[in-house]
C-alpha positions, -999 to 999 in steps of 0.1 A, spaced: 63 24 459 29 40 461 19 64 433 24 100 439 54 124 441 83 119 464 108 147 467 142 138 481 171 162 491 159 188 465 180 219 463 176 248 438 198 277 429 195 309 408 232 315 402 248 317 436 215 322 454 204 290 472 166 293 467 155 258 479 172 240 507 171 202 511 133 198 505 119 164 515 82 158 510 57 132 498 27 144 477 -2 121 478 -19 112 445 -55 123 436 -56 151 461 -47 188 465 -15 199 482 -13 237 489 21 255 492 19 286 514 45 311 527 56 347 523 68 362 490 102 350 480 102 319 502 107 294 473 70 283 466 71 289 429 106 277 425 96 244 442 67 237 419 88 247 388 114 221 400 87 194 400 82 196 362 118 208 354 108 243 344 133 258 369 162 247 348 151 267 317 161 299 337 196 310 328 220 302 356 195 280 375 203 245 386 188 217 407 202 188 427 182 160 443 154 137 432 118 141 422 102 107 419 69 104 400 54 69 405 89 57 414 107 72 385 133 99 391 124 128 368 160 141 371 175 107 362 199 101 332 182 100 298 149 116 311 135 140 285 124 173 302 97 178 275 81 145 284 83 154 321 63 186 313 37 165 294 32 143 325 32 173 348 11 201 334 12 237 347 -12 266 350 4 300 357 -6 331 377 -17 351 347 -40 335 322 -18 329 291 -39 316 262 -22 317 228 -37 351 216 -36 342 179 -53 309 183 -90 301 186 -105 285 217 -104 251 200 -68 254 189 -57 266 223 -70 233 238 -57 212 209 -22 227 209 -6 201 231 -23 173 213 -11 185 179 25 188 193 22 152 204 14 142 168 -24 138 171 -40 149 138 -72 129 136 -100 155 136 -125 133 154 -100 125 182 -91 162 185 -128 173 187 -137 146 213 -106 155 234 -111 192 232 -148 188 243 -138 165 272 -111 189 284 -134 219 282 -160 200 302 -134 190 327 -125 228 330 -162 237 334 -161 258 303 -178 238 276 -213 253 281 -199 288 279 -178 284 248 -193 255 228 -208 280 202 -176 301 201 -149 276 196 -135 295 167 -132 328 185 -99 340 198 -89 326 232 -79 361 241 -115 373 236 -127 354 267 -130 370 302 -101 366 326 -117 338 345 -127 320 313 -91 324 300 -77 308 331 -102 279 327 -91 277 291 -55 273 302 -66 246 326 -84 228 297 -52 231 276 -32 215 305 -56 186 311 -62 179 274 -29 159 272 -40 139 303 -11 147 326 -6 128 358 0 159 379 -14 195 376 6 223 390 -11 257 397 10 287 405 -12 314 421 -40 305 396 -65 330 410 -43 360 419 -54 379 388 -91 370 391 -121 386 407 -139 367 436 -166 352 413 -140 338 389 -119 326 418 -148 307 433 -153 289 399 -116 279 398 -118 266 434 -149 245 425 -130 232 395 -101 222 416 -124 202 439 -137 184 408 -103 178 392 -86 163 422 -103 129 416 -85 127 383 -52 145 389 -27 150 417 -28 188 421 -2 211 437 -13 247 441 8 277 452 -13 303 469 -7 335 489 -43 333 501 -45 312 532 -83 310 532 -80 295 497 -55 270 509 -77 259 538 -107 256 514 -92 237 485 -64 215 499 -61 182 516 -25 188 526 -6 220 531 32 228 532 46 260 547 78 274 531 101 300 547 134 313 533 138 283 510 130 257 536 99 235 539 92 242 576 62 219 580 37 198 559 6 180 570 -31 176 568 -46 210 561 -69 212 591 -40 203 614 -16 229 598 -42 257 602 -54 248 638 -25 229 654 8 236 636 38 220 652 63 247 644 60 282 660 70 298 627 40 282 609 17 295 637 32 330 635 27 331 597 -9 317 598 -19 341 626 -5 371 606 24 379 629 46 381 598 41 377 560 
């Protein structure tokens, strides 16, 4: 089976509420897949199911399969903590560890994985900060608090923290919604650079952003994946009238 993510018959619940309904999709490796749709349609629930974060919510459950490079992440004996190491996540609001320095924020996951060698930590932190296009801005301030950075810098710090452990997949849940246009542009440039190294799935309410950054787009509505395809085709020639109605602003 080709590398990438294959989602099969995925269903998700919050208690009795059926939030995701029989999702089937293939997410190609080394590219960007955007997930769009109105509020409450299941976008964030879907990405949280990919790295098994959905199940940490009390009363939440999942059925179906998420295959990463052919391995079912919901199979027996699979450690959810290891799944989350392989599939990193960046959240809507920048969430650096406020009591930690810039350096320790990036090194946190490495230390949790038992890496203590100072040289390896320093080299990896620098590499991750360079990958997050932040090194030149913070290289002389590595021992300052991560919370002292601007909002856009904090979000790139969170991206550096996620990529430091070298995941196979990077999930981004509305990563720019709390940022100004300049910081948003930097994150979008960064996504374009990172996609050669990681499979990226981004949830966004901003359709212009989806059209700019993604190779493939999926449209969710009321817990269902209505349509998925190459981004230019979804935005110019969608197959489903509901997709067209959403993209042209007739509802949302």
